[in-house]
N, C-alpha and C positions, 0 to 999 in steps of 0.2 A: 877496374873490377866492379865499381858501383854503377857503371853506365848501363842504362836499360836497352834492351834489344827491341827496336821498334817493329820488326817484322812479327813479333808475337802478338801485337795488337792490330795487325793488318789481316783482315779475313782472307781466306783463300778465294781466288777468283773462280766464280762459277762458270764452267765452260758450257757453252750452249750445246755441245755434242753429247752432254750427259742426259740421262733420262729424267725428264721433268716429272716430279712427284706431286701432281696437282692436288690430289685428295689430301695428302699429308700437309701440303702447304696451307690449305684451307683450315685444317685443324690447328696448325701452328699460329694462324692469325688470331686464334683464341688467346694466345699468350698476351695480347695487348689489353685483355680484360681480366687477366689473372695475375696473381702475384708471382707464382713460380711455375715453370714448365720444366719437367725432367725427361730427358731422352736417354733411356738406359738400354743398352744392347751390347753384345760382344763385338769384337773387332770385325770389320768388313761389312757392316750393315749400313754404311752410308750416312752415318750421323753428321759428319762434317759437311759432306756434299749437300745434304738436305738443308742444314742451317745456312750454308752459303747461298743456296737457291732462295731461301726465305729472306735473307738479308738483301739480296739483289732486288727482290720483289718490293722492298720498302726503301729504296734509295732516293725517293723523291724529296727528302729533306724534312718531311713533316714529323719524322721520328728520328731520335738519336739512337743509333744501334751501335753499341760499343762491343768490340770483340776482343777476347783474350784467350790465347792458346796456352795452356798451362804445361809446365815442365816440373820435374821432380823438385828442383831447387826452389820452386815457387811456394813450397810449404813453409818457407821462412816468412814470418809475418812482418819482417822489415822490408821484404821485397814485394809481396803480394799487393799491399795497399798502393804502392807507387805505380805498379802496373795497372791497377784498376783506374787510378786517376789519369794515367797516360792514355788508356783506352777511351775514357770519357772525353778527354780533350781532343783526341784524334777524330772521334766520331762527331764531335760538335764542330769540327772545322777550325779549332783553335790551335795555335802553336804554343805549347807550354814553355818552350825555351829551357835553358839549362837550369834555371832556378825552379821552374815549374816541375821539372822531372824529379827534383829532390825535395819537393814540398813535404812529403811524408817520410823522408829518408830517416830522420832521427826521432820520429815520434813514436811513443809507445802505442800498442795496438788500439787502446781505447781512444786516444787522440786521433790516430789515423782513421779510425772508424768515423769519428765526428767530421773529419775533413772530407771524407767521401760523401757522407750524408749531406753536408752543406753544399758540396759541389753540385750534387744532383738537385738539391732544393732550388738552386739558382737557375736551373734549366727550365724554361717555360714549356718546352715540348715533352711528349712522352719519351721516356728513356728505357731502352732495353739493354741489359747487361748479359752478354753471352759468354759463358765459361766452357770452352771446348777442352776435351781430354781432361776433365776434372779428376779422373781417377789417379792421374800421375802426381798430383799435389795433395790429394786428400789425406787428412790426418785429423786428430782430435782438435788441434788448435785451429786449423783452417776451417773445419766444420763449425766450430763455435763462433769464429769470426764472421763467417758468411751467414750463419743463422741469425746473429745479431744484426747484420747489415740488412737482411731480408725483413726482419721485424721492424727496424728503425727507419728504413728508407722512406722517402715521401711516397704519396699515393701514385705519383706519375711514373714510378720506377717498376720495371718488370724484369724478372730474372729467368734466364734459360740456361740449364745445366745439361751438358752432354757428357756421358761417362760410361765406361765399361762396367765399373762397379756401381752398386746402388748407393747413392749418396744419402746421408742421414742429416737432413737440414730442417727438421721440424715439420715434415710434410703432413703428419697426421692432423695437426691443428688446421693447417691450410686446406686440407681435403675436406674437413668438417665445415669449413667456411666457404667451400666451393671456390677456392682460390688456387687450385692445383690442376695442372694437365700433365698426364704421363703418357709417353710413347715407349713401346717396348719393341723387341725384335719381331714379335708377331705383327706389329703395325708396319715395320720397316721392310719386311721381306717383299720381294717382287712377286706380283701375280703373273699369270701366264702372258697377258698382253704386254706387260712391261718387260718381261724376259724376252719376248719375241722382238720388241722394239730394240732392245739392247743388242741382240744377236744380229738383227738386220743391218746394224751399223758396222758389222765386221767385214762388209763388202765381199761376202761369199754367198754361194747358192743357199736359199732358205732350207732350214731343216725340215724333214718330214714331220707331219703332225704328231705321230706317235713318239718320235725321238724327242721332239720339243717337250711333249707332255712328261715323258720319263725324266728328262733333264730337270724340269721344274720340280717334279716330285722328289727326285734324288737330292737336289740341292736344297729342298725345302724353302725355295725362294731366297736363299742367301746371296745377296748382291755380289760379294767379292768372288764367290764360286762361279757365278754366271759371267762376271767380267773376265775371269781367267779362262773360262771356256771360250769366250769371244776371242781372246788372244790366241788360243790354241787353234781355232778355226782359221784365223788370219795366217797362221804358220803352215796351213795346208793339211792339218790332221783330218782324215776322213771321219764323217759323223759316225760310221760304224765302229770305229776305234775310240771314239770320243768317250763313251761311257767307261771303257776299260781303263783309260788314263785319268778318270775323274777322281780317283782316290789312290792310295798307296803312298809309300814313303818317297817316291822319286818325282812326283808331279809338282807343278807350280803351286798347286793348292797346298801340298804338304810343306813346301818351303815356306809359304806364307804363314801357315799355322805354327810352324816351328819358330820363325823369326818374330812374329807379331804377338803370338799368344803364349805359347808354352814357356819360352825363355824369359818372358816378362813376369812369371809367377815366382814366388819364393820357393826354395827347394822343397820344403815340406809340402806345400800345396801342389807342386809338380808331381810328387810321389803319390799323393792322394788321387789326383786326376788320372794318372797313368793306371793305377790299380783299379779304380772304379769304372774307368771307361770300358772295361771288359764286359760290362753288363748292359743289356738293352734297357732294363728298368732298374732303378735304384731305390732302395728303401734304407732307412736308418739301420735296420738289422743287417742288410747286405753289406753296408759300409763297415759295420763292426766286424763282420766275418772276414772281409777281405783285408782290412787295415789294422786288425787287432786293437780296436777301440771300443769305447762304450758310449760315445757321444755322436753316433752316426747321423741322427737327424739334425743336430746342430751343424755338423760338417756340411751337410747338403744345403742348409740355408745359407751358410757362409759362402759356399762355392757358387750358389746362384747369384749372390750379391757381387761376386768378384768378376762376373762377365766371362765365364769360361764355357759358354755354349751349353750350360745346364739350365733346364727349365722344368717346371712342374708338368707331369704328364696329365694332370687333371686339375680342375679348380679346387678340389678338396686337398690337393698336395699330398695324396697318399703314396705317390711315387714320383720319381724324377727321371728325366732322360737327357742324354747329350745329343747334340746335333749329330745325325748319323755320319756325316763326312768327317767331323772332328773325331768321333769315337773310332771310326775305322782307321783313321790315320794313326791314332795312338796305339791301337791294337797291333797294327802292322809294324809300327816302330818298335814296340816291346818284343814282338816275336823275332824280329831281325836282330835286335841288340842283346836280348837275354832270353833265349828260348826256355831255359830251365825255369826261370822265374815266371814266364808266361804260362807254362804248364802247371806250375805249383799253384798259381792264383786261380786258374780254371778248376783245379781240383778242389780248392777251398769253396769256390762258387758252387760246384756240383754238390758238395756235402750240405752246404747251406740250403740250397733249393730242395734237395731230397728231404731234409728235416722239416722243411716248410710245406711239403706236399706238392711242390711244383715240379712234377716228374719230367715233363718235356724239357724244361730249362735245365734240370739236373743232368739229364742224359746228354743234352747238347754240350754242356760244359765238361762233362766227363770225357766225351769224345775229343773235345779240343785239348784236354789234358793228356790225351793218348794213354789213358789208364784203363785197360780192358777189364781188369779186376773190379775197378770201381763201377764201370758200366754194367757189368754182370750183377754186381751186388744191388745196385739201384733198381735194375729191372726185376730182379728176383723179389726184393722186398716190397716193390710196388705192385706185384701181382702178375708180372709177365704177360701172359695172353690176355688178361683182363683189360689191358690198355687198348687193345685193338678195337673191340666193340664200342669203346668210348671215343673213337675217332683218332687214335694215335697210330694208325697203321704205318704211315710213312716213317715216323720216328722209330718204331720197333724194327721195321725193315732195315733201316740204316744201322741201328745199334747191333742187331744180330749179325749183320754183315761184317762188323768189326771183331766179333767174338770168334774164338776157335771152336771147332766141332766138339772138342773135349769139354769146354765150358758149357756149351748148350746141353750136351748129353748128361752133364752132372747135375742139372736142375730140371725137375719135372715141369715147373711152370715155364721155363725158357723153352723146353722141348714142346710144350703145348703151344707156345707162341709161334714157334717155327711151323708147327702143323697148321695153326690157324692162318698163317700167311700163305701156305700152300693152298688151303681151301679158297682164300680170297683171290688167288691167282688162277684158280681153276685147275690146279694140279691135283685132282682128286685121287688118282691112283696112288701117287706118291704120298699124299696125306693119309690115305687109308693104311698103307703099309707102315708108315711111321707111327701112326696112332695105335695100331694093333700091337706093334712091338713095345711101345711105351706102356700101354695098358697092361700087357703081360708082365713086363718088368716090375711095374708098380704093384700088381697083385701078388707077385712072388715075395715082395719085401714088406717092411713096416710102412704102412700108408695111413695117414691121418684121415679122419672122416671128411674133413674139408677138402683134401686133395681128391678123395674118391668122388666127391660131388663135382669138383671141377673137371675131372676126367669125363664124368658122365655128360656134363654140359657141352664140352667141346665135341664129344662123340656124337651127341644129338645134333649139334650144328653141322658136323660133317655128314651125318645121315640125311639131314635136311637138304644140303647142297647136292648130295648124291641122288636125291630124289628117291630114296628107298621107300617102298610101300610099308604102311603100318596098318594094323587092325584096330578096331574100336577097343578091344581088350588091352592092346598096347597103350593106347592113350589114356584109358581109365587107370591103368597101373601108374602112368606118369603123374596123373592127378593125385593119386594116393601118395606118391613119393614127394610131390610138391609140398604137402602138409608137414613133411619132416624136415624141410630145409630151414636154415636160420632166418628168422624174420627180418634181420637187419642187413643181410647180404643182398643188397639191391641188384647187383650185377648178375649174380647167379639166378636170382628169382626172375629178373627181367628176361634173361636168355631162355630160361626154362619155360616161362609162360608164353613168350613170343613163339617159340618153336611149337609148343602145344597148340596154340591158336592156328598156326600155319598148317599143321597136320590135320586139325579138325576141318579147316576149310578145304584142304585138298581131298580129304576123305568124303566130303559132302555133308558133314555134320555141322551145318551152318548155325543151328540153334545153340551149339556148344562153343562156337569159335569166338564170339564177340567178347565175352567176359574176360578170358585170359589176355586178349590183346590190349584191352583197356588197362588191365592190371600191369602188364608189361610197360605200358607208357608211363604209368605212375612211378614205377621203379626207375625208369630212365630219367624222368624229370627229377626224382630225388637225387640221382647221381649228377645231375647237371650235364647230361650228355645229349645235346640236340642231334648229333650224328645218328645215334641209335634210335632216338625218338622218331626220326623221319620214317624209319622202316615200319613202325607201328601204324603210322598214318597210311602208308601204302597198303598194309595188311587190312586195316579197317575199311579202306575204300574198296578193296577187292571183295570183302565180305558183303558190304552194302550192294555192290554191283551184282554179285551172285544172287542176292535176295531180290533183285529187281528194283532197288531203290537208287536209280541212276542219278537223280538230282543230289541226293545225300553223298553219293560217291564223288560226284564232281566237286562239291563243296569241300570235302575232306582233302581231295587232291590239290585244290586251290590253296588251302591252308598249308599243306606240305610244301608246295612250290614257294610260298612266301617265306617259310622257315628256311628252306634250302638257299634261296637267293640271298637272304640276310646273313647266313653263316658260311656258305660254301661257294656261292657264285652261281650265275645263271647258265654257265656252260660246264659245270662240274659233273663228275660221274653220277652223283645223286640227282642232279638236274636232268640228266639223260634218262635215268630210271623213271623219274617222275613223269617225264615227257611220254614215255611208253604207255604208262597207265592212263595219262590224260588223253593221249591219242585214241586209246581204246574206247574211252567214254565219248569222245567227239565223234568217232565213227558210228557208235550206237545212235547218236542224234542226227546222223546223216550229214555231218559237217566234214565231208571227205577232204576238202582242200586244207582245212585247218589241221586235221589229223595228219595228212600227208606232209604238211609243212613242218610239224613237230618232228616227225620221224625222219625227215630228210637229213637233219643234223644229228638227232639222237641215236639212230640205229648204227651209223658208222662209228660213233663215239663208243657205244656199248660194246661193239665188236672188239674194241681195243682195251676194254677194261673189265672189271669184275661184274659178274652177273649170275643169276640163278634161273631155274627153269621158268618160273612164273613171269619174270620180267622179260625174258627172251621170248616166251610165248606171246605175251601181250604185244611186243614190238614187231616181231616177224609176222605173226598172223594178221595183225591189223594192217601192216604195210602191204601184205599180199592182198588183203581184201580191198584196200584202197585202190590198188592197181587194177583189180578185177572190176571194181566199180567204174573205173575209167575206160573199161573195155580194152584192157591191156593184159590178157591172160598170160602171155609169155613173160612179161615183166613180173607178174604175180608168182609164176612158177619159179623164176630165177631167184626171187626173194626167199621162197620156201627151200630152194636148194642151199642157199646160204644158211638157213636155219638148220638144215640137215648136217651141214659141215660143222657148225658149232656143236650140235648134239653129239656128233661122232668124236670131236676133239675132247669134249668134256664128259663123255659117257652119260649123256642125258637121254636115256631111252624114251622117257615120256615126251620130251620135246620133239624127238624124231617122229614118234607116232602122231602127235598133234599136228605136226607139219604135213605129214602124209594125209591125215584126215581132212585138213584144211584144203589141200589140193583136190581131194575127192569131192568135198562140199562145193568148191568153186566149179568143178566140172559138172556136177549135177545141176547146180543153180543156173549154169549157162545154157542148159537144155541142149547140149550137143549130142553126138551119137551115143546111144545108150550102151553100146558095146564097149566104148572107151571107158565109161564109168564102171561097168561090170568088171572089166579087166583090171582096172586100178583097185577095185575093192578086193578082188581075189589076190592081188599081189601083196596087199598089206594084211591079209587075214582078217577081213572085216567081220566075218561071222564070229570068230573066236573072241574078238574084242567086244563086239556088241553083246554077246551072251553074258559077259561079266557084269552087265548092268543089273542082272537079277540077284547078284551076290550082295551081302551086307557090306563086305569089305573087298571090292574088286582090287586088282593090282594097282590101277590108277583110275580113280573115279572120273577125273576130267576126260580121260581117254575113252572110258566106257560110255560116258554120256554122249560125247561127240560121235563115237562109233554107232551107238544105237540110233541117234538122230539121222546120221548118214544112211544107215540101212533102211530106216523107215522111209526116208525121202527116195532112196533108190527103188524100194518096193513100190512106192506110189508111182514113180515114173514108169515102172514095168507093168503097172496095172494090178499088182498084188495088194489089194486093199485090206484083205483080212490079215495078211502078214504084217503090213504096216501098222494096222490097229493094235496088233499084239505087242509090237515094239513100243508103240505109243503108250499103251496101258501101263507097261513096266516103268517107262520114263515118268509118266504123270504121277503114278503112285509114289515114286521116290521124291519127285519135286514137291508135291504137296505135303509129304511127311516132314521134309526138312526145310521147307520155306524157300526153295530155290526158285524165286519169282522170275528171274531172267530166263532160265532154261524153260520155265513153264510157258512163256510167250511163244517160243519156237515150237514147243510141243503142241500147244493149242492150234497154232497155224496149220501144222501138219495134220492134226486130228480133224480140223474143220474140213480140209480138203478130202481126207479119206472118207469121212462120213458123207460128204456131198456126193462123192463118186459111188458110194454104197447106197445112195438113194435116200439117206436120212437127212433131209434138208433142214428140218427144224433143229435137230441135234447139231448139225453142221453150223447153222447160224448161231446157236448158243455158244459153241466153242469159239467161234470167231469173235462174237461180242465180248466174251470173257478175255480173249487175247487183247482186244482193243482197250477194254477197261483197265487191264493191268499196265498197258503201255502208254496211254494217252497223257496221263498226268506226270509221266517221267520223261517226256520227249523221246520216247523209245521208238524210233522210226525204222531203223535199219533191218530188223528181222523181217518185216513185211516186204522190204525191197529185195533183200537177199533171196527170200523164198517167193519171189514174185510169180513164179510159175504155178504156185499153189494158192496164191492170194487173190488173183484177179477175179475169179468167179465169185468168191465171197464178197469182195469189195463192190461188185456190180449190184449185189442185192442188199448191201448194208445201207441203212438210212439213219438220219440224225434224230428224227423225232422232235418233240417239243420239250420246253424246259431249259433252264440254264445249263444243267449238266449235259443234256442232249445237244445243245448248241455247241458246247465245247467239243463234244464227240463229233459233230458234223464238221467242225473246223479241222479236227485231227484227220478225219477221213478224207476231207478235201486235200489236205496236205499230202496224205499218202497217195492219192490219185495223181497229183502233180509229180511226186517223186518217182512213182512207177512209170509215168509217161516219159520223164527225162531219162530214166535208166534204160528204157526200151529203145531209145534213139541213140545209136553210137555216134559220137561227135565226128564231124568231118575234120580230118587232120589239118586241112588248110584254112579252116574258118575259126576265127577267134570269137569267143563269147564276149558278152558286154563288159564283164569285169576285166578280162584280158585286154580288150581294146583300150579301156581306160588306163590300165597300167602302161601299155605300150605308148600311149600318147604322152604320159608323164615322163617316160623313159626318153622319148625323143627330145624333150626339153632339157635333158641333162640332169634330172633329179636322181639322187641316190635311192637305194632301197628304203632306207629309213625315212627319207623325205616323202617318198611315194606312199609309204605306210601311213604317215601322218596325214597326208592329203586325202586318202580314201578311207581312213579308219580301219586299217587292218594291221596285223602284226608284221614286222619285217620278215619273219620266217615265211608267212603266207605269201607275201609279195615275191620272195625269192623262189618259192615253190611254183607260183604261177608263171614267173619268168621262164622257168625251166620248161613248162608246158608250152609257152609261146615259142621258145627256141626250137622245141621239138616239132611243132606244127609248121614252122616256116623254114626249117632245115638249117639253122645256124647254131653256133655255140658261143658267140660273143655279143655283147651289148651293142657295139658299134655296127656290127653286121646286121643285127636285128633291125636297127633303125634304117639302115640303107636298104635292105631287102623289102622292108615294109613300105617305104616310100615308093620303091620301084613297082610293087604290086598294087599300089593304091590303097593299102591298109591304113595309111596316114595321109593327112591332107598336105598339099603344098609341094608335090613332086619329090625329087631327090633331096636328101639332107645336105645342107651346106657343109662344106669341108670344115669351116671354122666351128660350126656347131658340133659336128661329130667329134672334133678334137677335144671338146669340153666334156664329153660323156665320162662319167665315173667308170672305174674299172669294174670287172665282173663281180668281184666280191663286195662291192660297196654296199 
């Protein structure tokens, strides 16, 4: 019974087939110059494998590396010293013999300690003592013994401790003396290249890049999870099903967790872990709520030290998190074994988060608790509809979907939330019917002042989406009401001021629009709602754009894009909306390809998501104008037909009218048959729309402005200069009164032509000079190109003059002349321009869109857009065919593409 087990001091053999951890091995080499090295990580992180590799690295004999694998019975201080001496003798190549094995058998701990210290002192070489699985034998007596050994051992001795639990061996003092190295699970987890190397050894086809990336992210680099994945692949599991089997109570991973981790914990700790694993983020307060305790923070610190896959979520240790696979296993296990307890605990979590103000988490846990009453209560108490403009639309939609119609009807705020969702989904008719019914019911009963205000805010939002016209008196009345609202209700004030700004902009009262939108942004920032704040950036950019301050608008949109990409992603709904407004500005600057590239992905995305009149108008009209600029009128008209379809589906009359007017404008600018334009004007009732320009509050100011410009242009094309000048006078008076600098450039271009045709050359030149002066510092090129039929004569007589300002003007006019020349020459569909030829050459070498973009300094979207143009010109729809056909036609050097090169070409969407 007293005989020692020699295999405990024999280190595991490092198998060459394992992944070599060179970076970690170099860090471990530092153990030879430090007193103590601690490797602390949960099960399955490869602690033993790493130490085995490191020991093999130092088998040359210059170092005595003693290994001891500990068991629970080694917490006996009559046994532990004997094993340490045995490990030292085995490592030194000495045979202790029967007497040697019992050298410390009958000694008290202090004497045994002296024997070990003396044994090490007699060794001339550096000595490394490795204690593997230290957590199994750890206890107060063992800790005290080893702490004394570390303190008293000669300077040539170094200690390496590998443990699931965090050992307490006086590290603080050693750390202060720079005599400590620590490796944790963050250090031991596999990176992508290591994971790929491990899976490559499964002797199966390599995983696609996206699957491998998701696998590494899902496993968080946990080596045992990746090892078990390798085994699954060897058994023939398809990679498509791999992620489905990566968790759950029946997988190999689940079995490992149950056998190696959960069952090794004391029953009380098992219960704590099972309860707390229900949460994604743990705080001491959350532990107290779930476990009926008052020492939650101490519990978390203790669990972290016990190696149960719990780690701080931040350096400040303000919260903790379990490894996601471990947490999912425990949740699934509890739901299968005790569903009633599973739901009870989720209900507790929901109440805790609701009390803490974490509404999304509260609703999520209430849904998991299958407690509809609790879900409704949390939503009602947290404001119902108010959560949607704060970015919680998906959560509200899911929650309301679980409630009964009776529950929703019994709460005004939940009813408003349901209406708000209908608004966001474009179901405006249903939203209007539900809102009018709810408003009537509320007015018939006892309604608080706060609820009346909320009804008004949602009603205004609905009217804004319906694009209902308002008068200046209506908006002034809203401003008066704004002063009566509670100063601390940031959400109501933000919605109210944002809607007010939008209506001022739409009505053409630009001078009144800016202040409320900036106020709205301040309220959204006070709420901490970046989702809603983004819309104020859109609105401010549109105001600046309308004022003719194109550069300011571009800067605002750029800041909005940065905010969106940081919080919501570069391909989110908000990103698509942002792309529409950005494309509109790029078009103004005559950057047609860049604008088209943005809309190529954004417009189809927007058609499947939420939108409102202004963003649809920006996207569809800009896309149509880009197509017209490429001399593709049929494509432009097809885009406008899509706009008409959206307008009909969502009852956006203004969008329908703007699309029709855009078609008319393109027709006039193309200088086609006059009868075609006249017929189109009659079909849409151009005169009635244009006449509204003279009203202070036309039905839709953007429609009236566009109609009046189209009628003036049409009259100019027909030779009716007096009629055109009458329309222009009304337009100019409005634009100058309200600071509509962008519209004024169009107006001045048309006026210049009308005056020149009327024989008033000096007045014509003055109008054109003013248009150039308003445009040249804003990079505003496109109005001159779009109205090229009315510009060329003025441009021929325009001069630069002397002086710095006039030199800049001359450069601008030179750029206009070049742009007009390019626009006048329709591209030959079979001929590639210089940029397209360069892209095609890179494509023939097998580069992806991203690589091509990097090589030529463009965005991947622009490259993709230009590739479509190349494909259209040479009559193909695949990358490989493009290379083949281009070689055959001599568009690429070197004859036909080699088959092996073509096989290397990336797929179309690369």
